[in-house]
C-alpha positions in Angstrom: -58.6 13.9 -58.8 -61.5 11.6 -60.0 -62.9 9.7 -57.1 -66.0 7.6 -56.9 -67.7 5.2 -54.5 -66.5 1.7 -55.0 -63.2 2.8 -56.4 -60.3 0.6 -55.3 -57.3 2.5 -53.8 -53.8 1.8 -55.3 -51.9 -0.9 -53.5 -48.9 -0.1 -51.4 -46.6 -3.1 -51.0 -43.6 -4.0 -48.8 -42.0 -7.2 -50.1 -40.4 -8.1 -46.8 -40.9 -6.6 -43.3 -37.5 -6.1 -41.9 -36.7 -7.9 -38.6 -33.7 -5.6 -38.2 -35.9 -2.5 -38.5 -38.2 -3.9 -35.9 -35.3 -4.3 -33.5 -34.1 -0.7 -34.3 -37.6 0.7 -33.8 -38.0 -1.1 -30.5 -34.7 0.4 -29.3 -35.7 3.9 -30.4 -39.1 3.7 -28.8 -37.6 1.9 -25.7 -40.3 -0.8 -26.3 -39.6 -3.4 -23.7 -41.6 -6.2 -25.4 -39.0 -8.8 -26.6 -41.3 -10.2 -29.3 -40.1 -7.4 -31.5 -36.4 -8.5 -31.4 -36.1 -12.0 -29.8 -37.3 -14.9 -31.9 -36.8 -17.2 -28.9 -39.3 -15.2 -26.9 -41.8 -15.4 -29.7 -41.4 -19.2 -29.8 -41.7 -19.4 -26.0 -45.1 -17.6 -26.2 -46.3 -20.1 -28.9 -46.4 -17.5 -31.7 -43.9 -19.0 -34.1 -40.2 -18.4 -34.7 -40.1 -15.0 -36.3 -40.2 -11.6 -34.5 -43.4 -9.6 -34.6 -43.8 -6.2 -36.1 -45.0 -3.3 -33.9 -48.7 -2.6 -34.4 -48.2 1.2 -35.1 -45.7 0.3 -37.8 -48.4 -1.9 -39.5 -50.8 1.0 -39.3 -48.0 3.2 -40.8 -48.1 1.0 -44.0 -51.8 2.0 -44.4 -51.0 5.7 -43.9 -48.2 5.4 -46.5 -50.8 4.0 -49.0 -53.2 6.8 -48.3 -50.5 9.5 -48.5 -49.2 8.1 -51.8 -52.7 8.2 -53.2 -54.0 11.6 -51.9 -50.9 13.5 -50.7 -48.8 13.9 -47.6 -51.4 16.0 -45.5 -54.5 14.2 -46.6 -55.5 12.1 -43.5 -58.3 13.6 -41.5 -59.4 10.5 -39.5 -58.1 7.0 -39.1 -59.5 4.3 -36.9 -58.1 0.8 -36.9 -58.5 -2.7 -35.4 -55.5 -5.0 -35.3 -56.6 -8.5 -36.3 -53.3 -10.5 -36.6 -49.6 -10.2 -36.2 -47.1 -9.4 -39.0 -43.9 -11.3 -38.8 -40.4 -10.6 -39.9 -39.8 -11.4 -43.5 -43.5 -11.3 -44.5 -44.9 -9.4 -47.5 -47.6 -6.9 -46.7 -50.1 -5.1 -49.0 -52.1 -2.0 -48.0 -55.2 -1.0 -50.0 -58.8 0.0 -49.6 -62.0 1.0 -51.3 -63.9 4.3 -51.4 -67.2 4.2 -49.4 -68.3 7.9 -49.7 -67.3 11.2 -51.2 -68.6 14.5 -49.7 -67.8 18.1 -49.2 -67.3 19.5 -45.7 -65.8 22.7 -44.4 -64.5 23.6 -47.9 -62.7 20.3 -48.4 -63.6 17.3 -50.6 -63.5 14.3 -48.2 -63.3 10.7 -49.1 -64.3 8.0 -46.6 -62.6 4.6 -47.2 -62.5 1.1 -45.8 -58.7 0.4 -45.7 -56.7 -2.6 -44.7 -53.3 -4.3 -44.5 -53.1 -7.9 -45.7 -50.2 -10.3 -45.0 -48.6 -12.3 -47.8 -50.7 -15.3 -47.0 -53.8 -13.2 -47.7 -54.9 -12.9 -44.0 -55.8 -9.5 -42.7 -53.5 -7.8 -40.2 -55.2 -4.5 -39.9 -58.8 -3.5 -40.7 -59.5 0.3 -40.6 -61.6 3.2 -41.8 -60.2 6.5 -43.0 -61.3 9.9 -44.1 -58.9 11.8 -46.4 -59.0 15.1 -48.1 -58.5 15.0 -51.9 -57.8 17.7 -54.4 -60.7 18.8 -56.6 
């Protein structure tokens, strides 16, 4: 795989974040926060009228992008900062840029700045990742 500093990672897109999946995930995880399934609770808190996606799911979109690019067992390190909410029905795009390429412990490692943007262009997750890529 050809990789160079400054290279843009392929985009991973989800056209519409599913409010029903948020509700299902909250039930599976026994997540008691009603902002993930009750739009009235979201409105009561002054956060709009659509349910809010779980933060780990937003980070999962970034991991999907990385694994689509470099393979299912590529991620060696991932550190994230959540900067805004993702709401039901929104489009999201995960991508990034290569910041370093190096060899370490017999692996070819690529450091990246990665992120998840909402459909309006605002950033929902800002992160850094290290992935192993094939030679």
